[in-house]
C-alpha positions in Angstrom: 11.3 -24.1 40.8 8.6 -25.8 38.8 5.9 -23.6 40.3 7.7 -20.4 39.3 8.4 -21.6 35.8 4.8 -22.6 35.3 3.6 -19.2 36.6 6.0 -17.5 34.2 4.6 -19.5 31.2 1.0 -18.7 32.1 1.9 -15.0 32.4 3.7 -15.2 29.0 0.7 -16.9 27.4 -1.7 -14.3 28.7 0.5 -11.6 27.2 1.0 -13.5 24.0 -2.8 -13.7 23.4 -2.9 -9.9 23.3 -0.1 -9.7 20.8 0.1 -10.8 17.2 2.6 -13.4 16.0 5.4 -10.9 15.2 5.1 -9.1 18.6 5.1 -12.5 20.4 8.2 -13.7 18.5 10.0 -10.3 18.9 9.2 -10.2 22.6 10.6 -13.7 23.1 13.7 -13.0 21.1 14.6 -9.5 22.5 12.6 -9.3 25.7 9.7 -7.3 26.9 11.4 -3.9 27.1 12.0 -4.1 23.3 8.3 -4.4 22.7 7.5 -1.4 24.9 10.2 0.8 23.2 8.6 2.8 20.2 12.0 2.7 18.4 13.6 -0.6 19.5 17.3 -0.7 18.4 16.7 2.5 16.5 14.1 1.0 14.2 10.7 2.6 13.8 7.6 0.5 13.8 5.5 0.3 10.6 1.9 1.3 11.0 -0.9 0.7 8.7 -1.0 4.4 7.9 2.7 4.5 7.0 2.7 1.4 4.8 -0.7 1.2 3.2 0.5 -1.0 0.4 1.1 -3.9 2.9 -2.7 -4.2 3.5 -5.4 -5.4 1.1 -7.4 -2.8 -0.9 -10.8 -1.9 0.6 -14.2 -2.0 -1.1 -16.3 -0.6 1.7 -14.6 2.8 2.3 -14.4 5.8 0.0 -12.1 8.8 0.0 -13.4 12.4 -0.1 -12.4 14.6 -3.0 -9.7 17.2 -2.4 -10.1 20.9 -3.0 -7.8 21.0 -6.2 -9.3 17.9 -7.8 -10.6 18.5 -11.3 -13.8 16.8 -12.5 -12.0 13.6 -13.7 -9.9 13.2 -10.5 -13.0 13.9 -8.3 -14.7 10.8 -10.0 -11.7 8.6 -9.3 -10.7 9.9 -5.8 -13.3 7.8 -3.9 -11.6 4.6 -5.2 -8.3 5.6 -3.5 -9.5 5.2 0.1 -6.7 3.8 2.3 -4.1 4.1 -0.4 -0.9 6.3 -0.6 -2.8 8.5 -3.1 -5.9 9.1 -0.9 -4.9 12.6 0.3 -2.2 13.7 -2.2 -2.8 15.9 -5.3 -2.8 13.8 -8.5 -1.2 14.9 -11.7 -1.4 13.6 -15.2 1.9 11.9 -15.9 1.1 10.3 -19.3 -1.5 11.0 -22.0 -1.3 8.6 -25.0 -2.7 11.3 -27.4 0.1 13.7 -26.3 3.0 11.4 -25.4 2.5 8.6 -27.9 0.8 5.2 -28.0 3.9 3.0 -27.4 5.0 1.2 -24.3 8.3 3.0 -24.4 6.5 6.4 -24.3 4.4 5.3 -21.4 7.4 4.0 -19.4 9.5 7.1 -20.1 6.8 9.2 -18.5 5.9 7.0 -15.5 8.7 4.7 -14.4 10.2 5.5 -11.0 7.5 7.9 -9.7 6.0 5.5 -7.1 2.3 4.7 -6.6 0.3 5.1 -9.7 -3.3 5.1 -10.9 -3.8 4.1 -14.5 -7.1 4.8 -16.3 -7.9 4.1 -19.9 -11.0 4.0 -22.1 -11.4 1.2 -24.6 -12.6 1.7 -28.2 -16.0 0.4 -27.0 -16.2 3.1 -24.3 -15.5 1.0 -21.2 -13.3 2.6 -18.5 -10.6 0.3 -17.1 -7.6 0.9 -15.0 -5.7 -0.1 -11.9 -3.9 1.1 -8.8 -0.3 0.0 -8.3 1.1 1.1 -5.0 4.6 0.2 -6.1 4.5 2.2 -9.3 5.7 1.2 -12.8 9.2 0.0 -13.3 10.3 -1.1 -16.8 8.7 -3.2 -19.5 9.3 -6.6 -21.1 12.1 -8.6 -19.7 13.3 -5.7 -17.7 10.0 -5.2 -15.9 10.0 -5.4 -12.1 7.0 -7.2 -10.7 6.3 -7.5 -7.0 3.3 -9.0 -5.3 1.3 -6.4 -3.4 -2.1 -7.0 -1.6 -3.1 -3.4 -2.1 -2.9 -3.5 -5.9 -6.4 -3.4 -7.6 -7.8 -3.6 -11.1 -10.7 -1.3 -12.0 -13.3 -2.1 -14.6 -16.4 -0.1 -15.2 
C-alpha cells in the first residue's frame, strides 16, 4: 500500500512540475479529466490573447499600423502591442476643443466604452497619455478604480 501511494505521489509531482499553480490546484480539486477538458464544467479557459489586460504591458514589442489608421493613430499604434486595441480601428471619442475642457464633458463622451487610449499635449508641447484596458468609469467620488497590470502611462 505504501509503495503504491508513493508511486502515485511521485507521478503527481512530475505532472505538477509541468503545470502552473492554478492547474495543479484545479487538477487536485477536480481530477485530471477536468484539466484535459477544454471547457470544464461548461467554463472556457482564459488565454493571454483573450484577456490581455491580465498581463503586464510590454516594452519590447511594437504593433503594426492598420490600413485605416490616420497619421496620428499610425504614430500611436506601435505602443498598443499586446493590448485589446492592437488590431482594432481607433476612433476619436473626445476632443477638448470640440467637446469642452471639463471633466464632465470628458466623462460624458468616454465612460463605458471599454479600453481607452488618452493622449494630450501640454501647453509646453510635451505629449502625454495613457492606456487603460478597463476604460473610464466616472469621476470624483463616483470613479471606479481597479488595479490592472496592463495599464501604462505614456510620456514623450
